[in-house]
C-alpha positions in Angstrom: 67.6 -33.9 47.7 67.1 -30.5 48.7 68.7 -27.3 47.2 70.9 -27.1 50.3 71.9 -31.1 49.5 72.4 -30.8 45.6 76.0 -30.9 44.3 75.3 -27.4 42.4 73.2 -25.4 45.0 73.8 -22.0 42.8 72.6 -24.0 39.3 69.4 -25.6 41.1 68.5 -22.1 42.1 69.5 -20.4 38.5 66.6 -23.3 37.1 64.1 -22.7 39.5 64.1 -18.8 38.8 63.9 -19.9 35.3 61.1 -22.0 35.7 59.0 -19.0 37.5 60.0 -16.6 35.2 57.3 -14.1 33.8 59.3 -11.7 32.2 57.1 -11.7 29.0 54.0 -13.0 30.2 52.0 -10.0 28.4 53.0 -10.9 25.0 52.2 -15.1 25.2 48.7 -15.8 24.2 48.7 -19.2 26.1 50.6 -17.6 29.4 54.0 -18.8 30.6 55.1 -22.2 30.9 59.2 -22.6 30.4 60.0 -25.9 29.3 63.6 -26.6 29.2 65.6 -29.9 30.5 69.0 -29.2 32.2 71.6 -30.5 34.3 75.2 -29.9 34.6 76.4 -33.4 33.9 74.6 -33.7 30.5 76.8 -34.3 27.7 74.5 -33.4 24.6 72.8 -29.8 24.4 69.9 -29.6 22.3 69.4 -26.0 20.9 66.2 -25.3 19.4 63.5 -22.6 18.5 61.0 -22.6 21.4 57.8 -25.0 22.4 55.1 -25.7 20.4 51.5 -25.9 21.4 51.3 -29.5 22.3 54.7 -29.3 24.3 53.6 -26.0 26.0 50.4 -28.2 27.3 52.4 -31.1 28.5 55.4 -29.2 29.7 57.6 -31.8 28.4 60.1 -31.2 25.7 60.0 -32.1 22.0 56.6 -34.4 23.0 55.4 -34.4 19.8 56.2 -35.8 16.3 59.2 -33.5 15.7 60.5 -35.3 19.1 59.6 -38.5 17.4 62.0 -37.6 14.6 64.5 -36.0 16.6 65.2 -39.2 18.5 65.4 -41.2 15.6 68.1 -38.9 13.9 70.1 -39.3 17.1 69.2 -42.9 17.3 68.7 -42.8 21.2 65.6 -44.1 23.1 62.8 -41.9 24.8 64.1 -43.0 27.8 68.0 -41.8 27.1 66.4 -38.4 25.4 64.7 -37.6 28.8 67.9 -38.3 31.2 68.6 -34.8 31.6 71.7 -35.9 32.9 72.9 -37.1 29.4 70.5 -34.6 27.6 70.2 -30.9 28.3 67.4 -29.0 26.0 68.0 -25.0 25.7 65.3 -24.1 23.5 66.0 -20.2 22.2 62.7 -19.0 23.6 61.8 -21.2 26.9 57.7 -20.8 26.4 55.1 -21.2 23.8 55.4 -17.7 21.5 51.8 -18.5 19.6 50.8 -18.9 16.1 51.2 -16.5 13.0 50.1 -16.7 9.7 52.6 -19.7 8.5 53.6 -21.4 11.9 54.7 -20.8 15.4 55.8 -17.0 15.9 59.9 -16.5 16.4 61.1 -17.1 19.9 61.0 -14.4 22.6 64.2 -12.5 22.9 63.7 -12.5 26.5 65.5 -15.5 27.3 68.3 -14.9 25.6 69.3 -11.8 27.4 68.1 -12.9 30.7 69.1 -16.6 31.2 70.9 -17.9 28.3 74.7 -17.3 28.8 74.4 -17.9 32.7 72.5 -21.4 32.1 75.5 -22.5 29.7 77.9 -21.7 32.1 76.8 -24.4 34.3 76.9 -26.9 31.0 80.4 -27.8 31.1 80.1 -31.2 30.5 78.8 -30.5 27.4 80.7 -32.3 24.1 77.8 -32.3 21.4 75.7 -29.8 20.5 72.9 -29.8 18.0 71.9 -26.3 16.9 68.5 -26.4 15.4 66.8 -23.7 13.1 68.0 -20.4 11.9 67.2 -18.6 15.3 69.7 -21.0 17.1 72.1 -21.1 14.2 72.5 -17.3 14.4 73.0 -17.4 18.4 75.4 -20.5 18.7 77.6 -20.6 15.5 80.6 -19.0 14.6 79.2 -18.0 11.2 76.5 -19.0 8.7 75.7 -19.2 5.3 73.0 -17.6 3.3 70.4 -19.5 4.5 69.1 -22.5 6.7 70.0 -25.3 4.1 73.6 -23.9 3.1 74.3 -23.5 6.8 73.4 -27.6 7.5 75.1 -28.7 4.1 78.1 -26.7 5.5 77.8 -28.9 8.9 81.5 -30.3 8.5 82.6 -26.9 9.4 81.7 -27.3 12.6 81.3 -31.0 13.5 81.8 -33.0 15.4 81.3 -31.2 18.2 78.4 -29.1 16.9 75.8 -29.9 14.0 73.4 -27.8 12.4 70.2 -29.1 11.9 66.6 -28.5 10.2 63.8 -28.6 12.5 62.6 -32.1 12.7 59.4 -30.8 12.3 56.5 -32.8 9.7 56.7 -29.5 7.9 60.2 -30.1 7.0 58.9 -33.4 4.7 59.3 -31.6 1.6 62.5 -30.2 2.6 64.3 -33.5 3.6 62.9 -34.9 0.5 64.5 -32.4 -1.5 67.8 -32.5 0.6 69.0 -36.4 0.3 72.4 -35.6 1.3 71.0 -34.9 4.9 70.0 -38.3 5.4 72.8 -40.0 3.3 76.0 -38.1 5.0 74.9 -36.0 7.9 72.8 -38.2 10.2 75.4 -40.8 10.2 78.0 -38.8 11.3 75.7 -37.3 14.4 75.0 -40.7 15.3 78.6 -41.9 15.5 79.0 -38.2 17.4 75.8 -39.0 19.8 77.4 -42.6 20.6 81.0 -40.3 21.2 79.4 -38.1 23.7 77.6 -40.8 25.7 80.9 -42.5 26.1 81.6 -42.6 29.8 84.9 -40.1 29.9 88.3 -41.1 30.2 89.7 -38.4 32.5 
């Protein structure tokens, strides 16, 4: 289907502009490769940090062990996860920012300033938003606590429409062991919210 035949050609033009973005090219050691998954029909939004090296290479969001864990947390298959009409994926930074001394560098700020609000305006069907990591917490949540752990612990302040989350990276295995309440109380509620968001609208 061509852009001219699309039910939302304005969105399609916007998305194409995002995929061609080179705003922060000079700061990206691996070069620009915006990785997003967006469709106005999506009912779940995953707002994360920025693509890692492996995702930069494949061009597929969460195509790594973090994605495997995230899909387990959501209780959905890869096929559902990568159905753009069901799940939108919009990180704070669209390109891999490179690696620092203690992991990947923070998301570049240019994406938020240039694209984020306009893209979100087209995602009117979203019923559930997962907000992953401290940078996304600060941008998406009405308030945060003194650190990521306490913000996630306060998940009931935002549920069932929004869930603050830690990153599903294997680097957070120790965090998950130290905070068993996450798997015991948050994840069951999240799976219920996912099921509700996937259910066809009655309107």
